[in-house]
C-alpha positions in Angstrom: 0.0 0.0 0.0 1.4 3.4 -1.0 2.2 5.9 1.8 -0.4 8.7 2.2 2.0 11.6 1.1 0.2 14.8 0.1 -1.3 14.8 -3.4 0.0 17.1 -6.1 -2.0 20.3 -5.8 -3.7 22.0 -8.8 -2.1 25.0 -10.4 -2.2 28.0 -8.1 -5.1 30.1 -9.4 -6.6 31.0 -6.0 -6.0 34.7 -6.5 -5.5 37.2 -9.3 -1.7 37.0 -8.7 -2.0 33.2 -8.9 -3.7 33.4 -12.3 -1.1 35.9 -13.6 1.9 33.8 -12.4 0.4 30.6 -13.8 -0.3 32.3 -17.2 3.2 33.7 -17.3 4.6 30.2 -16.7 2.4 28.9 -19.6 3.8 31.6 -22.0 7.4 30.8 -20.9 7.0 27.1 -21.6 4.9 27.3 -24.8 6.6 26.9 -28.1 3.9 28.9 -29.8 4.4 32.6 -30.1 0.7 33.6 -29.8 -1.9 32.0 -27.6 -5.6 32.7 -27.7 -7.6 33.2 -24.5 -9.5 29.9 -25.0 -6.2 28.0 -25.6 -4.8 29.4 -22.3 -8.0 28.3 -20.5 -7.5 24.8 -21.8 -3.8 24.6 -20.8 -4.5 25.6 -17.2 -7.8 23.7 -17.0 -10.0 26.8 -16.4 -13.3 25.2 -17.3 -15.9 27.0 -15.2 -17.3 30.4 -16.4 -15.9 32.4 -13.5 -12.5 30.8 -13.9 -12.5 31.7 -17.6 -13.4 35.2 -16.8 -10.5 35.5 -14.3 -8.2 34.1 -17.0 -9.2 36.9 -19.4 -8.9 39.5 -16.7 -5.4 38.2 -15.8 -4.4 38.3 -19.5 -5.6 41.8 -19.8 -3.8 42.9 -16.6 -0.5 41.3 -17.8 -0.8 43.1 -21.1 -1.4 46.4 -19.3 1.7 45.8 -17.2 3.8 45.2 -20.3 4.5 41.6 -19.3 2.8 40.1 -22.4 1.5 41.7 -25.6 -2.2 41.8 -26.7 -2.3 41.0 -30.4 -6.1 41.3 -30.7 -9.0 41.2 -28.4 -8.6 37.5 -27.6 -5.0 36.8 -28.7 -1.9 37.4 -26.6 1.8 36.9 -27.3 4.8 36.5 -25.0 7.3 39.4 -25.1 10.6 38.0 -26.5 13.4 39.6 -24.6 17.1 38.8 -24.2 17.7 36.1 -21.6 19.7 37.7 -18.7 21.7 35.3 -16.6 22.7 36.1 -13.0 22.7 35.0 -9.4 19.7 35.7 -7.2 19.8 36.9 -3.6 16.6 36.8 -1.6 15.8 39.1 1.3 13.8 38.5 4.5 10.6 39.7 2.8 11.0 37.0 0.2 11.8 39.4 -2.7 14.8 38.7 -4.9 17.7 40.7 -6.5 19.4 39.2 -9.5 23.1 40.2 -9.6 24.4 40.3 -13.2 28.2 40.6 -13.7 29.2 44.0 -15.1 25.7 45.4 -14.8 25.2 48.4 -12.6 21.8 47.8 -11.1 20.5 44.5 -9.6 17.3 43.2 -11.1 14.4 43.3 -8.6 12.2 40.2 -8.5 9.0 40.1 -6.5 8.3 37.1 -4.4 5.5 35.9 -6.6 7.9 36.0 -9.6 10.6 33.8 -8.2 9.4 30.7 -10.0 10.9 28.4 -7.3 14.3 30.2 -7.3 16.1 30.0 -4.0 19.0 31.9 -2.4 22.2 31.8 -4.5 20.7 30.1 -7.5 21.9 30.9 -11.0 18.8 32.0 -12.9 17.6 33.2 -16.3 15.5 36.3 -15.8 13.1 38.2 -18.2 13.0 41.9 -17.8 9.5 43.3 -17.3 8.6 46.6 -18.8 8.9 49.3 -16.1 9.5 52.7 -17.8 11.5 55.2 -15.8 11.9 52.7 -12.9 14.6 50.4 -11.6 14.9 47.1 -13.5 12.4 44.4 -12.5 12.3 40.9 -13.7 10.6 37.5 -13.7 12.6 34.3 -13.2 12.2 32.2 -16.3 14.3 29.3 -15.3 16.6 28.1 -12.5 19.8 27.1 -14.4 21.8 25.9 -11.4 21.0 25.5 -7.7 23.3 27.7 -5.6 23.5 25.1 -2.8 22.7 21.5 -1.9 21.9 21.7 1.8 19.4 23.8 3.7 18.0 23.9 7.2 14.6 23.8 8.6 12.2 22.7 11.4 11.1 19.1 11.4 7.4 18.2 12.1 5.8 14.8 12.5 2.8 13.7 10.4 0.9 10.5 10.7 3.1 8.4 8.4 5.9 10.7 7.4 7.8 13.8 8.4 8.0 17.2 6.9 10.6 20.0 7.1 9.5 23.6 7.1 12.5 25.3 5.4 14.2 28.4 6.9 14.8 29.9 3.5 12.4 31.5 1.0 11.8 29.8 -2.4 10.5 26.4 -1.6 6.9 25.8 -2.7 5.9 24.2 0.5 7.0 21.8 3.1 9.7 19.2 2.3 8.4 15.6 2.6 10.8 13.4 4.6 10.2 9.6 4.7 10.5 8.1 8.2 13.6 6.2 7.3 15.4 9.4 6.1 15.1 11.5 9.4 18.4 10.4 11.1 16.4 10.1 14.3 15.3 13.8 14.4 12.4 14.5 16.7 9.5 16.9 16.5 10.6 20.6 16.7 14.3 19.9 16.0 16.4 22.0 13.7 17.8 19.8 10.9 20.0 20.0 7.8 18.3 18.5 4.7 18.9 18.1 1.0 16.3 17.8 -1.7 16.2 14.4 -3.4 13.2 15.1 -5.7 12.2 18.5 -6.9 9.3 18.4 -9.3 9.2 21.0 -12.1 5.6 21.7 -11.5 4.0 23.1 -8.3 4.1 20.2 -5.9 6.0 19.4 -2.8 9.7 18.4 -2.8 11.0 15.2 -1.3 14.2 15.2 0.8 16.2 13.6 3.5 17.8 14.8 6.7 21.6 14.9 6.6 22.3 16.3 10.1 20.4 17.1 13.2 21.4 20.4 14.8 19.3 20.0 17.9 16.7 22.2 19.5 15.6 25.1 17.4 16.3 28.5 18.9 19.7 27.7 20.5 22.6 29.9 19.4 24.5 26.9 17.9 21.6 25.7 15.9 20.7 29.2 14.6 24.3 30.2 13.7 25.0 27.0 11.9 21.7 27.4 10.1 22.7 30.9 8.9 26.0 29.6 7.5 24.3 26.7 5.7 21.5 28.7 4.3 24.0 31.2 2.8 25.9 28.4 1.1 28.7 27.8 3.6 29.5 24.4 5.1 30.6 24.7 8.7 32.6 21.5 8.8 35.7 20.7 6.8 35.8 17.4 4.8 37.9 14.6 6.2 40.3 14.8 3.3 41.0 18.5 4.1 41.5 17.9 7.8 43.9 15.0 7.1 46.0 17.3 4.8 46.0 20.0 7.4 47.1 17.7 10.2 49.9 16.4 8.1 51.5 19.9 7.8 54.4 20.8 10.1 55.4 24.2 11.4 59.1 23.3 11.5 61.2 25.3 9.1 63.9 23.5 7.1 67.4 24.9 6.4 66.6 24.7 2.7 63.5 26.9 3.2 65.4 29.3 5.4 68.2 29.7 2.8 65.8 31.0 0.2 64.3 33.8 2.4 65.4 37.1 3.7 65.8 36.8 7.4 64.0 39.5 9.5 64.1 37.6 12.8 66.5 40.1 14.4 64.4 43.1 13.3 61.8 44.6 15.7 58.5 43.1 14.6 55.0 43.2 16.1 51.3 42.6 15.4 48.3 44.8 16.2 44.9 43.0 16.1 41.5 42.8 17.8 41.8 41.6 21.4 40.0 38.3 20.6 41.8 37.6 17.3 43.6 34.3 16.8 44.4 34.5 13.1 47.2 37.0 12.8 47.7 37.7 9.0 50.0 40.6 9.2 52.9 42.1 11.1 55.0 45.2 10.8 58.8 45.5 11.3 60.7 48.7 12.1 64.4 49.4 11.5 66.4 52.6 11.4 69.1 52.8 8.7 72.5 54.4 9.1 71.5 57.4 6.8 68.5 58.2 9.1 65.8 56.6 6.8 63.5 53.8 7.9 62.9 50.3 6.6 59.3 49.4 7.3 58.3 45.9 6.5 54.7 44.7 5.9 54.9 41.0 6.5 52.0 38.7 5.5 51.5 35.1 6.5 52.9 32.9 3.6 49.8 30.7 3.3 50.9 29.6 -0.2 53.9 27.8 1.3 51.5 25.4 3.0 48.4 25.4 0.7 49.5 23.9 -2.6 47.5 24.7 -5.7 44.8 22.1 -6.6 45.3 20.1 -3.5 42.4 19.4 -1.0 43.1 22.5 1.1 43.3 24.8 -1.9 40.1 23.4 -3.4 38.3 23.9 -0.1 39.6 27.4 0.3 38.3 28.3 -3.2 35.0 26.7 -2.3 34.6 28.8 0.8 36.4 31.9 -0.7 36.6 33.7 2.7 36.2 33.3 6.4 32.8 34.3 7.8 32.6 36.3 11.0 29.4 35.9 12.9 28.6 37.6 16.2 29.8 34.7 18.5 32.0 32.6 16.2 34.2 32.4 13.1 33.8 30.0 10.2 37.4 30.0 8.9 38.4 29.6 5.3 41.2 27.3 6.4 41.2 24.7 9.3 42.4 26.0 12.6 45.6 24.1 12.4 46.6 26.5 9.7 44.6 29.7 10.5 45.3 29.8 14.2 48.6 27.9 14.5 50.9 27.3 11.6 50.2 30.4 9.5 49.2 32.8 12.3 52.0 35.2 13.1 52.0 34.5 16.8 54.6 36.2 19.0 57.9 34.6 20.0 57.7 32.1 17.1 59.6 31.9 13.8 57.0 32.3 10.9 57.2 32.2 7.2 56.0 35.4 5.5 55.6 37.1 2.1 56.7 40.7 2.5 56.6 44.2 1.1 59.5 46.3 2.6 59.5 50.1 2.2 62.5 52.3 2.5 61.1 55.6 3.5 61.9 58.9 5.2 60.6 59.6 8.7 57.8 61.7 7.2 56.6 58.7 5.0 58.1 59.5 1.6 58.9 56.2 -0.1 62.3 55.8 -1.7 62.3 52.1 -2.5 60.0 49.1 -2.4 61.2 45.4 -2.1 59.0 42.3 -2.5 60.0 38.8 -1.4 59.7 35.7 0.8 60.9 36.2 4.4 61.1 34.8 7.9 60.1 36.8 10.9 60.0 36.5 14.7 57.3 38.7 16.2 58.5 40.4 19.4 55.1 41.4 20.8 51.4 41.0 20.1 49.4 44.2 20.8 45.6 44.6 20.9 44.2 47.7 19.2 43.3 49.0 22.7 46.9 48.6 24.0 48.4 50.3 20.9 45.9 53.1 21.2 47.0 53.8 24.8 50.6 53.9 23.7 49.8 56.4 20.9 47.9 58.6 23.4 50.7 58.5 25.9 48.7 56.7 28.5 51.0 53.7 28.7 54.8 53.4 28.7 56.1 50.6 26.5 59.6 49.4 25.4 58.5 49.9 21.7 56.4 53.0 22.4 58.8 55.3 20.5 58.6 53.2 17.3 54.8 52.8 17.5 54.4 56.6 17.9 56.6 57.3 14.9 54.7 54.7 12.8 51.5 56.4 13.8 52.9 59.8 12.7 53.9 58.3 9.3 50.5 56.7 8.9 48.8 60.0 9.6 51.0 61.7 7.0 50.2 59.0 4.4 46.5 59.2 5.2 46.5 63.0 5.0 48.0 62.9 1.5 45.6 60.2 0.4 42.6 62.2 1.5 44.0 65.3 -0.1 44.3 63.4 -3.4 40.6 62.5 -3.2 40.2 59.4 -1.1 36.9 59.2 0.9 37.1 59.8 4.6 34.2 57.6 5.7 34.4 56.6 9.4 33.3 53.0 9.9 31.3 52.0 13.0 30.8 48.4 14.2 28.2 47.2 16.6 29.7 44.7 18.9 27.7 42.5 21.3 29.0 41.6 24.7 27.9 38.0 25.2 27.3 36.5 28.7 28.2 33.0 29.7 24.7 31.8 28.9 25.1 33.0 25.3 22.7 35.9 25.7 24.0 39.4 24.7 24.2 41.6 27.8 24.8 44.9 26.1 26.3 46.4 23.0 29.1 48.8 22.2 29.8 50.8 19.1 33.4 50.3 18.0 35.0 53.2 16.2 38.1 53.3 14.1 40.9 55.0 16.2 44.5 55.9 15.5 45.8 52.3 16.1 43.3 50.9 13.6 44.3 53.6 11.1 48.0 52.9 11.6 47.6 49.3 10.5 45.1 50.2 7.8 47.4 52.7 6.1 50.4 50.3 5.9 48.2 47.5 4.6 46.7 49.8 1.9 50.3 50.8 1.0 51.3 47.2 0.6 48.2 46.3 -1.4 48.7 49.3 -3.7 52.4 48.5 -4.3 51.7 44.8 -5.1 48.9 45.7 -7.6 51.1 48.2 -9.4 54.1 45.7 -9.5 51.9 42.9 -10.9 50.1 45.0 -13.5 51.3 44.3 -17.1 53.4 46.8 -18.9 51.2 47.7 -21.9 53.9 49.7 -23.6 56.2 46.6 -23.4 53.5 44.5 -25.0 52.6 42.5 -21.9 49.1 41.0 -21.9 47.9 39.0 -18.9 45.1 39.2 -16.4 45.6 40.3 -12.8 43.1 40.0 -9.9 42.2 43.6 -8.9 40.1 44.9 -6.1 38.0 47.5 -7.9 35.5 50.2 -6.8 33.7 52.0 -9.6 32.6 55.7 -9.5 29.2 56.3 -8.0 26.0 56.4 -10.0 24.9 60.0 -10.7 21.3 59.1 -9.8 22.3 57.8 -6.4 24.4 60.9 -5.7 21.3 63.0 -6.7 19.2 61.1 -4.2 21.9 61.5 -1.6 21.9 65.3 -2.4 18.2 65.6 -1.8 18.4 63.6 1.4 21.2 65.8 2.8 19.2 69.0 2.0 16.5 67.8 4.5 19.0 68.1 7.3 20.5 71.4 6.1 23.7 70.0 4.5 24.9 70.8 1.1 26.2 68.4 -1.6 26.8 70.0 -5.0 25.4 68.4 -8.2 27.3 65.4 -9.5 30.6 66.1 -11.2 32.8 63.2 -12.0 36.0 65.2 -11.5 35.1 66.6 -8.0 32.6 64.1 -6.6 35.1 62.6 -4.1 36.1 66.0 -2.8 32.5 67.1 -2.6 31.7 63.9 -0.5 34.6 64.6 1.8 33.3 68.2 2.3 29.9 66.7 3.2 31.5 64.4 5.7 33.3 67.3 7.3 29.9 69.2 7.5 28.2 66.4 9.3 31.0 65.7 11.8 29.5 66.1 15.3 26.0 66.2 14.0 23.4 63.8 15.6 22.7 62.7 12.0 26.3 61.9 11.2 26.1 58.1 11.3 22.8 58.2 9.4 24.2 60.3 6.6 27.4 58.3 6.5 25.3 55.2 6.0 23.5 56.9 3.1 26.8 57.8 1.6 28.0 54.2 1.7 24.7 53.0 0.2 25.1 55.5 -2.7 28.5 54.0 -3.6 29.1 51.2 -6.1 29.9 47.9 -4.5 33.6 46.9 -4.4 34.4 43.6 -6.1 37.1 41.5 -7.7 37.8 41.9 -11.4 40.5 41.3 -14.0 39.6 44.6 -15.5 41.5 47.4 -13.7 38.9 50.1 -13.0 40.8 51.6 -10.1 39.4 52.1 -6.6 37.2 55.2 -6.3 36.9 55.1 -2.5 40.7 54.9 -1.9 41.5 57.0 -5.0 44.0 54.4 -6.2 44.7 53.7 -9.8 46.0 50.2 -8.8 44.7 48.1 -5.9 44.4 44.5 -4.9 44.2 42.3 -1.8 47.5 40.9 -0.6 47.4 41.3 3.2 44.9 38.7 4.5 45.5 35.2 2.8 44.4 33.3 6.0 40.9 34.6 5.5 40.6 35.6 1.8 41.2 33.4 -1.2 41.8 36.5 -3.4 45.0 37.2 -1.4 46.3 33.7 -1.8 45.8 34.1 -5.6 47.8 37.3 -5.5 50.6 35.7 -3.4 51.0 33.0 -6.1 51.0 35.6 -8.9 53.6 37.7 -7.0 55.8 34.6 -6.5 55.6 33.8 -10.2 56.5 37.3 -11.3 59.4 37.5 -8.9 60.8 34.2 -10.4 60.0 34.8 -14.1 59.8 38.7 -14.3 56.5 38.3 -16.0 53.2 36.4 -15.8 51.4 33.8 -17.9 47.8 34.5 -18.5 45.4 32.4 -16.4 42.1 31.8 -18.3 40.3 30.7 -15.1 41.0 34.0 -13.2 37.9 35.7 -14.4 35.7 33.0 -13.1 37.6 33.0 -9.8 36.9 36.8 -9.6 33.2 36.2 -10.1 33.1 33.4 -7.5 34.9 35.3 -4.7 32.9 38.4 -5.3 29.7 36.4 -5.0 30.8 34.6 -1.8 32.0 37.9 -0.3 28.4 39.1 -0.6 27.1 35.9 0.9 29.5 36.3 3.9 28.3 39.9 4.4 24.6 38.7 4.3 25.4 35.9 6.8 27.1 38.4 9.1 24.2 40.8 9.0 21.7 38.0 9.7 23.8 36.9 12.7 23.8 40.5 13.9 20.0 40.7 13.5 19.5 37.4 15.3 21.4 38.7 18.4 19.5 41.9 18.3 16.2 39.9 18.6 17.7 37.9 21.5 18.7 41.0 23.3 15.2 42.5 23.1 13.3 39.4 24.0 13.5 40.4 27.7 12.3 43.9 27.0 8.9 43.3 25.4 6.5 46.1 26.3 9.3 48.5 27.3 9.7 52.0 25.9 12.9 53.2 24.2 14.0 56.4 22.6 15.3 56.1 19.0 15.9 57.7 15.7 14.2 57.0 12.4 16.9 55.2 10.4 15.0 54.1 7.3 11.7 54.7 5.5 9.9 52.3 3.2 6.3 52.0 1.8 5.7 49.5 4.6 6.8 51.7 7.5 9.8 53.2 9.2 12.9 51.6 10.7 13.9 52.9 14.1 17.4 52.5 15.7 17.2 52.4 19.5 19.5 54.9 21.1 20.3 52.7 24.1 21.5 49.6 22.4 21.6 50.4 18.6 19.1 47.6 17.9 16.8 48.3 14.9 13.2 47.4 14.4 10.3 48.5 12.3 7.1 50.4 13.0 4.6 49.3 10.3 2.2 51.7 8.7 -0.7 49.5 9.9 0.3 50.1 13.5 0.1 53.9 13.1 -3.5 54.2 14.1 -3.8 58.0 14.4 -3.8 58.4 10.6 -3.4 56.7 7.2 0.1 57.2 6.1 1.6 56.9 2.6 5.2 56.9 1.3 6.2 60.0 -0.7 9.1 58.6 -2.7 10.2 62.0 -4.0 10.6 63.6 -0.6 11.5 60.3 1.1 9.0 60.8 3.9 5.8 59.2 5.3 2.9 61.5 5.2 -0.4 61.3 7.1 -3.4 61.8 4.7 -5.6 63.6 7.3 -3.1 65.4 9.5 -0.3 66.0 7.0 2.1 64.9 9.7 5.4 63.7 8.3 8.0 61.2 9.4 11.5 61.5 7.9 15.0 60.1 8.5 16.6 61.4 11.6 13.4 62.1 13.5 13.7 61.4 17.2 10.9 59.1 18.3 9.7 57.0 21.3 8.8 53.4 20.6 7.6 50.3 22.5 9.0 46.8 21.7 5.8 45.1 20.5 6.9 41.8 19.2 10.2 40.0 18.7 10.8 36.9 16.5 14.3 35.4 16.6 13.2 32.9 14.0 12.3 35.6 11.5 15.1 37.8 12.8 12.5 40.5 13.2 11.7 43.3 15.7 8.3 44.9 15.6 7.9 48.3 17.3 5.0 50.7 17.8 5.1 54.4 18.6 4.5 55.1 22.3 3.1 58.5 21.7 2.5 59.7 18.2 
């Protein structure tokens, strides 16, 4: 007797949207260019008079929307458009954004137009006609699934189990036969994979591959975040075996091929809780009064050989992922925290850029090569900052203060040349022993951070310029660059209008002066209560930095040449650059690598995934923090406005939630997109970014990563 699994449902025509989506699917699959109204009714089995009427209404509506073309009163034709291929990212509301390489704007896809696409899938999308608006599309086909494994909550039925997926895109529950549950019990969080995914609208079948435990625990939720963004928390056995076979002992042969810096003063400056120390700085005074400053980077390439298990896994992950309470490393801890990490009082293999410079920071010479170092001391940023401020005496205090002075001179010149002076802020949770966040602090970049930053930027810039082909000499090969394009004039225009609301001036877009204009704006807002809000808007108006073989320069840093060389423990891009640098030092030139362009696409994509995972982790801990404050009142500032309501950032703890339009009972509000405000239809009362408000924590959902607020007095 067959098991009573759910039957295949009929096509979804339960609503006008359902009819439209079903009809669009028919046109996408049909080999005929034109379909009559009666033919469409036959294809979707709309036999009853009221069903046929709704089909005609839906066809007419789709034609009016520009999604199909009406040939005659009863005949309709699919609009043939170029198939656009990209990767889809889906937000918490279930809407998607298709990222297309070398295309400025992402293509927006409404939830009802996803056509079973899920997070990270490679899709073919059809552009919908939306005059004078941002591009919007309809997923025509899922070309390749972005990932194999997902997480969800398991539920018991009479004769089988189902998993309710955590991610958007599945058409319903995933049916799990009893023998495929791995012993998971009702209400547990599990990892599953789809074993049967029907093309038409019916439930998928799957099997449980791991049991994460009780839903709602930090471990279960953090692992779920990683998996659902395409990262695998555990390393394969083959990778772990290769890592454990590596030794940190250094042979005489290896030593003989390297420049020895072990007698030179060297130290690291990192976050207090860091374990993977990528970079160190050495300091030496020369007889003529100049300085020799070395930027020494962990020589990961010495241990991770190309195309071996560790290398393949590093490329698969692309980068380490930093969640609130844990790190998912790109490389196993034996490498990231032990062998490659530049720990104090240990001999370590490094790849270095050594600058000969004056005490004011003018560079006279640059040397690249393989080295060995012995770090004298490990500093936290806080310890180095106290030395810089003169609050602490230290044996190497004089050298650190001089490096700080040089870094400030280099930074001053960089900003004068046109680099942006955006001050980053990071929300850090202080986690108690029970895993619950006790409070938050906003970490700001201070002199110690900027000291390290300037020397890393200097090294990255120098390596990029050294690796770039000499066009005049006829060299032709690809290099992996870190690029940041000039901002979109439309986004700058929006930013300009936004700033005017707060009394700040940003001139009209001018490609030659836009960086200086933005820096003048940043100076204007310094000390303003709206500073962080406007800086956030400035960042959102910028193009996204990415990896590319096409050297477009870096707008934000105002560099003509830039790459990533300084963090190979946590970024695959840097490991690629190390290998290219080694090859050029040996052969004086480079061979072209045809695979490099695909590597750039992959690491850019996974960088975005890592950022999304980190944001979701942050949002989860915000919900956990506010669970104990339901019904309490907080002051806050309006940090975002949409047609659905306003986002409010709480002043006390920097957590952010939404006040929905539906909850604003004193009036009916609408979103004025031109003025970027919510306006009450009766009272004319407005809500705009930066408004100080008082809100009550109404509802908190860690599962949905959502905080719902209501105004306490409005």
